[in-house]
C-alpha positions as CSV (number, residue, x, y, z in Angstrom):
1,Q,189.0,-82.5,157.8
2,V,187.7,-79.0,157.0
3,Q,184.9,-78.4,154.6
4,L,184.7,-75.0,152.9
5,V,181.8,-73.6,150.9
6,E,182.1,-70.3,149.0
7,S,179.2,-68.1,148.1
8,G,178.5,-64.5,147.0
9,G,179.8,-64.7,143.4
10,G,177.8,-63.3,140.5
11,L,177.8,-60.9,137.6
12,V,178.7,-57.3,138.2
13,Q,179.6,-54.3,136.1
14,A,183.1,-52.8,136.1
15,G,183.5,-50.5,139.1
16,G,181.0,-52.5,141.2
17,S,181.4,-54.5,144.3
18,L,180.9,-58.0,145.6
19,R,181.4,-59.7,148.9
20,L,182.4,-63.4,148.9
21,S,181.9,-65.6,151.9
22,C,183.6,-68.9,152.8
23,A,181.8,-70.9,155.5
24,A,183.8,-73.7,157.2
25,S,182.7,-76.8,159.0
26,G,184.4,-79.8,160.5
27,R,187.1,-78.0,162.4
28,T,187.5,-74.7,164.3
29,L,188.5,-72.1,161.7
30,S,190.7,-70.3,164.1
31,N,193.3,-73.0,163.8
32,Y,193.9,-72.1,160.1
33,A,195.3,-69.3,158.0
34,M,192.7,-68.7,155.3
35,G,193.5,-67.7,151.7
36,W,191.5,-66.7,148.7
37,F,192.7,-67.7,145.2
38,R,191.3,-67.3,141.7
39,Q,191.5,-69.0,138.4
40,A,190.5,-67.5,135.1
41,P,189.9,-69.7,132.0
42,G,193.2,-71.0,130.6
43,R,195.3,-69.6,133.4
44,E,196.9,-71.0,136.5
45,R,195.2,-70.6,139.9
46,E,196.7,-67.5,141.5
47,F,196.9,-66.1,145.0
48,V,194.6,-63.2,145.9
49,A,194.7,-62.7,149.7
50,V,195.5,-64.4,153.0
51,I,194.6,-63.7,156.6
52,S,196.2,-65.1,159.7
53,R,194.5,-67.3,162.3
54,S,193.7,-64.3,164.5
55,G,192.9,-62.0,161.7
56,S,195.7,-59.5,162.7
57,I,197.9,-60.1,159.6
58,T,196.8,-59.8,156.0
59,Y,198.6,-59.9,152.7
60,Y,197.4,-59.2,149.2
61,A,198.5,-59.8,145.6
62,D,199.6,-56.5,144.0
63,S,196.8,-56.8,141.5
64,V,194.1,-56.4,144.1
65,K,195.8,-54.3,146.8
66,G,193.7,-51.3,147.7
67,R,190.6,-52.8,146.2
68,F,190.0,-56.1,148.0
69,T,189.8,-56.7,151.7
70,I,190.0,-60.0,153.4
71,S,188.4,-60.5,156.9
72,R,187.3,-63.3,159.1
73,D,184.8,-64.0,161.9
74,N,186.1,-67.0,163.8
75,A,182.9,-67.1,166.0
76,K,181.0,-67.7,162.8
77,N,183.6,-69.9,161.2
78,T,183.5,-67.6,158.1
79,V,186.0,-65.7,156.0
80,Y,185.1,-62.9,153.7
81,L,186.5,-61.2,150.6
82,Q,185.1,-57.7,150.0
83,M,185.9,-56.8,146.4
84,N,185.5,-53.1,145.3
85,S,186.3,-51.3,142.1
86,L,186.0,-54.5,140.2
87,K,187.6,-54.8,136.8
88,P,187.0,-57.2,133.9
89,E,190.3,-58.8,134.6
90,D,189.0,-59.9,138.0
91,T,186.7,-62.3,136.2
92,A,187.5,-65.8,137.6
93,V,186.4,-68.6,139.8
94,Y,187.3,-67.7,143.3
95,Y,188.3,-70.3,145.8
96,C,188.9,-70.2,149.6
97,A,191.5,-72.4,151.1
98,A,192.7,-73.3,154.6
99,K,196.1,-74.2,156.0
100,P,197.4,-74.8,159.5
101,G,200.0,-72.4,160.8
102,S,201.2,-69.2,159.3
103,N,200.2,-67.3,156.2
104,S,201.3,-68.3,152.8
105,N,200.7,-67.1,149.2
106,L,201.7,-70.5,147.8
107,R,198.9,-72.6,146.4
108,N,200.5,-75.9,147.4
109,A,200.7,-74.9,151.0
110,Y,197.0,-75.2,151.5
111,N,195.4,-78.4,152.6
112,Y,191.7,-77.7,152.1
113,W,189.8,-76.1,149.3
114,G,186.2,-75.1,148.6
115,Q,184.4,-75.8,145.3
116,G,184.7,-72.2,144.1
117,T,182.3,-69.4,143.2
118,Q,182.2,-67.6,139.8
119,V,182.8,-63.9,139.6
120,T,182.1,-62.2,136.3
121,V,182.8,-58.5,135.7
122,S,181.4,-57.0,132.6
123,S,182.9,-53.9,130.9
């Protein structure tokens, strides 16, 4: 079992930045590819970014490419999502998720999920 806890969400003005963290416990995080997803009210949960087990490979949704950066510190069992140039359409609950093996942008590929952290971007 892997337990994931997100933090760092909040209210920010458009153009601002936030850094989300996802702390893992229960298993060594380096065994898992880690993804960030988000869900806005009335919408499906969508892929944001993923990072490989070693941190050497990352992949982003087109909507966040160039603005968001995913990273990880396996020694601290923590994954991060740096979000810059935030837009109102980035408003959502952000979830981190873990899956064994290789990267994936498919929600159903992930075995473990955090409880989410709210990000609200005002215009």
